[in-house]
C-alpha positions as CSV (number, residue, x, y, z in Angstrom):
1,M,37.4,142.3,-37.7
2,R,34.8,140.1,-36.0
3,P,31.6,141.3,-36.3
4,V,30.7,144.0,-33.2
5,Q,28.3,143.5,-30.4
6,L,26.9,145.9,-27.7
7,A,29.4,144.8,-25.8
8,D,32.0,146.0,-28.3
9,V,30.2,149.6,-28.3
10,E,29.6,150.4,-24.3
11,M,33.6,149.0,-24.6
12,A,34.9,151.0,-27.2
13,A,32.8,154.4,-25.3
14,R,33.7,154.1,-22.2
15,V,38.3,153.7,-23.3
16,L,36.8,157.2,-25.6
17,M,36.1,158.6,-22.4
18,R,39.1,158.7,-20.7
19,S,40.7,160.8,-23.7
20,A,40.1,164.3,-24.3
21,P,36.8,164.8,-26.8
22,N,38.7,166.4,-29.6
23,K,40.8,163.1,-30.1
24,R,38.2,160.4,-29.4
25,A,37.7,159.7,-33.3
26,A,41.8,159.4,-33.6
27,L,41.3,156.9,-31.1
28,M,38.3,155.2,-32.5
29,L,39.5,154.6,-35.7
30,D,42.9,153.1,-34.3
31,L,40.4,150.9,-32.1
32,I,38.9,149.0,-35.3
33,Q,42.2,149.3,-37.3
34,E,44.4,147.5,-34.4
35,A,41.0,144.9,-34.4
36,K,41.4,144.4,-38.0
37,I,44.9,143.7,-37.5
38,A,44.0,141.4,-34.6
39,D,41.4,139.6,-36.5
40,A,44.2,139.2,-39.6
41,H,46.0,137.3,-37.5
42,R,43.7,134.9,-35.5
43,Q,42.9,134.2,-39.1
44,R,45.8,134.1,-40.2
45,F,47.7,132.3,-37.0
46,G,44.8,130.5,-35.0
47,T,46.3,132.8,-31.7
48,P,45.0,136.1,-30.5
49,H,47.2,138.8,-31.0
50,L,49.5,139.6,-28.0
51,E,48.8,143.0,-28.2
52,F,45.3,143.8,-30.2
53,G,43.7,141.0,-28.9
54,S,41.4,137.9,-31.2
55,G,39.4,140.0,-33.1
56,T,36.8,142.0,-31.8
57,L,36.3,145.6,-30.8
58,L,36.2,144.5,-27.0
59,S,39.5,142.3,-27.1
60,R,41.4,145.2,-28.3
61,A,39.7,148.0,-26.2
62,A,39.8,146.0,-23.1
63,R,43.5,146.6,-23.3
64,C,43.5,150.0,-22.8
65,D,42.1,152.2,-19.9
66,A,38.5,152.6,-19.8
67,A,36.0,154.6,-17.5
68,P,33.9,152.4,-15.3
69,R,30.1,152.3,-16.6
70,S,28.6,155.1,-16.3
71,S,25.2,154.7,-14.5
72,A,23.6,157.7,-16.4
73,M,23.5,159.1,-19.8
74,N,25.0,162.0,-19.5
75,G,26.9,164.1,-22.1
76,Q,30.3,163.0,-21.8
77,V,28.8,159.1,-22.3
78,L,26.2,160.5,-25.2
79,D,29.3,162.4,-27.2
80,A,31.6,158.5,-27.0
81,Y,28.8,156.7,-27.8
82,R,28.0,158.8,-31.2
83,V,32.2,158.5,-31.9
84,V,31.7,155.1,-31.3
85,I,28.1,154.9,-33.6
86,D,29.4,157.1,-36.4
87,A,33.3,155.7,-36.8
88,L,31.8,151.8,-37.0
89,L,29.1,153.0,-39.6
90,S,31.3,154.6,-41.1
91,H,33.9,151.2,-41.9
92,Q,31.1,149.3,-42.6
93,N,30.5,152.1,-45.8
94,Q,33.6,150.9,-46.6
């Protein structure tokens, strides 16, 4: 997976907001894994993966149904961001 930027975090959180809170962690792990697959494809073939994007978390998440940008950081929004950040921290420590 390519280096993570703030836009990646926001888009992933918006995707997670569309899923049930108890399914968010698994969905986030899938997004990371699929971004890694896309990045490997991009490196090997020089083109984006048709389903998973260019190897960024943003390009992967942008292909999913996402909630609109929230006007306030309520509990649901903060929980989605927490799941994204926790998963990214775990991924970096692997």
